[in-house]
N, C-alpha and C positions, 0 to 999 in steps of 0.2 A: 343088718346090716354090719352092727359091732361084732357079732359073730365071727366076721370075715377073719381077724385078726387076732382076736383075746388068746388066751392061753386056755389047755384043755379043761382046766381044774375052774375056769368060769362059766364052763358049760354047762356043769351040775346047779350050779346058783339060778344061771339062764331060765334055766325048766323050771324050776322049783318058781320063781318069781313068773313067768307067764302064765302058769296058771293061776297064779293069783289076777294078774292086770288084768286078763283077758276077761274076767269077770266084773270089772268096773267099765264105769264108761272111759268110750278111747281118748279123748281129751283130758280126764283126769288122769289115765294110767301115764301118759306120756311125761305130762307133769311130776305126779309122783317119781316114775323114774329117774328122773332129771334130778329132779332133790335128792334122793336116796342114794344116785350115783356117786354125788357131791359130797355127801355125808359119806360114804364109802374112803371117797379119794382119800380125806383128811385122815382116815383111820388106820390101822394095821390091815387092813380086807384090801386095800390098794393093790395088792402085789397080785388080787385075783382080776383087776381092771387093766393093767397096765402090757404094753405089749411092744416091742420094736421089732417087725418084722422085717427079716434080711432081704430086702428088696431095694436093685440098685436105684438113687435119686433120678429125676428127669429136670434138666435146667431148660426151662424154657421162658422168653421174653424177660429173663435176668430173673426168674425166681426160681428156686431151688425147690420141686417138689418133692417129697421124700417118697413118695412111688405115686402108682396110677391113679390107687382111689379114694378118693376124696369125700368128704362129707356135706352134703345138698343144705344148702338155705332151706329152714324151716324146721329144721331139731332145733335149733337155737336160737332161737328169732334176735334177744337180745343180746346174747354174748355176756349170759348169766352163767354160763358153765363151763368156762373155757379150758378151766383149772381139769376137769375131765373130759373131754371131747380133744384135748391136744394129747392125750398119751395114751388113747388107745388104739393106736396104729393109725392111722390117716394121715395119706400123703401132705393132704391141705384140706381145710374146713374154711366153709362158705356158711356166714352167718346172718339173720335177716330172715326175711324181707322187712326191710325200716323204711318208717317213713317220717316226714319231716316231724309230725307232731305224734304223741299219743293217740291213739284209737281203738276202742275194743272189740273192733270186727262186726261180725254177721250173727246173727241170735243164734243161741243154742239151744237146740244141738247140733252138730254142725262137721263131726266127723263120726261118721259112720265104715264098721268094719265087713269087709266080703270075704270070711274065714275060708269060703272052700275053692276060692281065688286066689288069696293070700294078695288081696287088694284093699285100699281104702277109697273111701270118696272124703273130702274134703271142703268145705263151703267158710273156712275161715276168716277171708276176706282182711289179709295182711293186720291182723291184730299184733300189736307191737307195743313197746313203751317209748320209742321215739329215738329221734338218732343221738339227742343230746345224751341220753341214757347208755346206750351201746358206746358211742366213744368214750365217756367215761371207764365202763367196764375194759376196751380193749386197751387205752393209756394204760390202766393200773395192771394189764397183760403183758405189754410188751415185753418186759425184761423174761419172762419166763419161756415165751412162746417157742418150740420146737419146729412148727407145722405152719406154713404160708396160710394167714387167714385173709379171706376174701369178703367183701361188705356186699350185699345182693341188697339195692334200693330200690322203693317204689312209691307210687304219689299215694295221698291221703286220698277216703275218699270222698271228702266234700271238694277236691280241686278239679275242676272242670278238663275234659281231656282235650281243652282245648290250650290251655295254662298247666299241664302235666308237665311240663320241661322247667316249670320252675321248682317242683319240689323235689324233682330229680337233680338239680342243678344247685339245691339248696343244702340236699345231705352229701352231696359230690364235695362240696366246699370244706364241710364240718369233717370231711371222717380221711379226706382224699391224700396227707400226711403219715396215717398211721395203718391203713390200710395194704395189703400185697397187691391184692386188684381191685377193681370195682362191676358188679355186674347189674345191667341195666335192666330191669325185668319189666317185661313188656306182655310177658303171658301169663297172667294169672287169669283164670275164669271167675276168681272171685271178688274182683273190682268192677263196677259197671263202666264198659266202654274201655276199659283196658287193649284189649286185643285190636283196637281197631287203630291203637297205632303200629301195627305190621302192613296196615295198607300202605301202599308205595308215597301218596299225595302227602297223610299225615306224618307217615317215619320220614321222609326227607327234612321237614320243616321242624322237626323233633329233634333230628342226629344234628343236623346241622346249628343247632341250638347248644345241644350239648356237647360237641367237638371244640365248639368256639370255646366253653367255659373250659373244658378240658384240658386247651391248650396252653389257657391264662392259669391253671395252676400248676401244671408242667412246670413254666416259668418260674411263677410264686416261689414253689418249692423246691427246684433242681432234680424233680427227680420224676420221673413215669411210673405211675400208676396205671397198669395195662387197663384197658377198658373193653369187658364183655357184655354180648348181648344175651339176653336169653329168650328164647323164643317156643311160640306154641305148636304142639305135636298135629293141632287142627286146622295149619293152614294151607291153602292149594297151589297148585302147579305156580299159577301166575305172581301170589305171594310169597313162595318159594324164589322165582327168580328176581323181583324186586328188592326183596329182602337182601340177597346175596348180594347183587346190586349197589345197594345201598353201606352196608358194612365193605365193601370195597372202594368205596367216591369217600368215604367217611374215616376210611381207616381205623378199622375198631379191628381190635386184636384177638379177640377169641368170641365163638360162637360158645353158648349152654344152650344144650336138647336133649330133651324138650321138658316143659312143665306137665301137669295133667291135662289129660284129656276132659272133652263135654261128651263124647260120643260114646253113650249108656251102650251102644248095640256091643261092647265088648263085654258087658256085663251078661251071665249066663242067666241071673237070678232074674227075672224080670220085676219081683218087687221095689228091686233098686235102681230102676230107669228113670223112675220121676223125683228122684232126691237132689238135690241140686248143689252143683258144687263140680269138682275135677277128679277123674280118676288115677291113681295112683296103683304101682304093683304089677303082678304080672299081666291083666290084660293090655297094660299100656306098652309092652314091650317089643310087638311087632309095629305099632303107628311109631314108636319115638327112633327105633333102629332106623326104620324107614326116612325121618327126616334126615338122621344124621347123615346117612348115604349122601343123601340128596345133598346137603349143605357140604359135605366132604368134595363132592364131585364138581360144584360149582365155587367152592373155596381151597381148592387143595393145600395153602401154603398157610393160612389160616390154624391156630391155634382149639380143636375142638375136643369137647366137651361133654361126653354121652351123661345124661340123666333124666331121671323117672323111676328106674327100676332097678332092682339088682336083684339077681336069683344067680344063686353060686354056679351050678352047673353052666348057665350062659355068663359068667363074668366076661369071659375072652372074646364073645361072640361080641360084644359090643362094639360095632365098627366106630 
C-alpha cells in the first residue's frame, strides 16, 4: 500500500527489503518493518520515504482529508509509529484497534500469507497496548501531524457482548478530544461474538448507549468528533438493511466498509481454508465492494470509506 505514493527511488529499497521480509514470519516482518521505517525516518534516508502527492484535499465533516487514500487501522495499532506513517502520502490515518486495557490477542502463529493471491489471513484478536498508551502517543504527536488521525476502538476479549458498549464508551472518553474521528469497530472476526452487534436487536441498544455518550462528550469538549461504524463484509441482506436503518436513526456520521471476511471459499488453495481468522487482500475485493455499493444505495448522504483491499489497478473502482 505504501508504494502508491512514495517516490520512485524508494521502490528499489522496497524490492530489496521485500525479499528479506517474506522470509520472515508475517507478524515478525510487520513489526520489523515499522521499527526500521521509524529509524529511517530519523536519519538522512528519510528522503526515500517522504512524499507529498499533488492531489486536491477533500473537506468532509469539518475534516480536511489530504487525499482519498487513507491508512487503515491495524497497521499501527498503538500510535507508536506516527512519525513514519504521517509522512508517506496518506490523506488520513487510522490507528488502532485499541481496547480499554492492554491485551495480547490470540495465540501465535496468527497471521498467514497467501502470496499467490496477494492475501493474508489474520487471527490477531485486537492485540494492543491499551487506550492510555495510545492516548499518550497521540497527545505527543499533535503538534507534528499533517494528516487527520482517526482512532479505531474495540472491546477487550474478557468483556461480555452485553457490556461491550462500556468498553467503547471508556475509550471514547479517553481519546475524544484528540482524535479527528472515532471508528466503532464491531466487525473483527477475531473477537468472540463481536459480530453479533450487527444484529438489529443488539445494535439498537448498543448504538443508543454509544450515541448518548458521544453527545455528552460533544457538549463537554465543545467539539464534534465524527463517529464512524466499521462493518463486516459477511452480513446478509437483512443485516445490511437493519444496519443502514440504525445508522440513520442514531445519526452515525460515516461507514467504513469493510473488515476481513471469514468466507474461506474466496481462497483458492484449500490448505488455508481451515485456518482461523479473516481474509484480506485481493480475494476480499468483490465482497467488500458489494457491501460498499449496497450501503451507499441505502445511505447516499453518509460518508463512505472503502476498506479491506487496495489493488493499484482497481483503486478507482472502489465505489
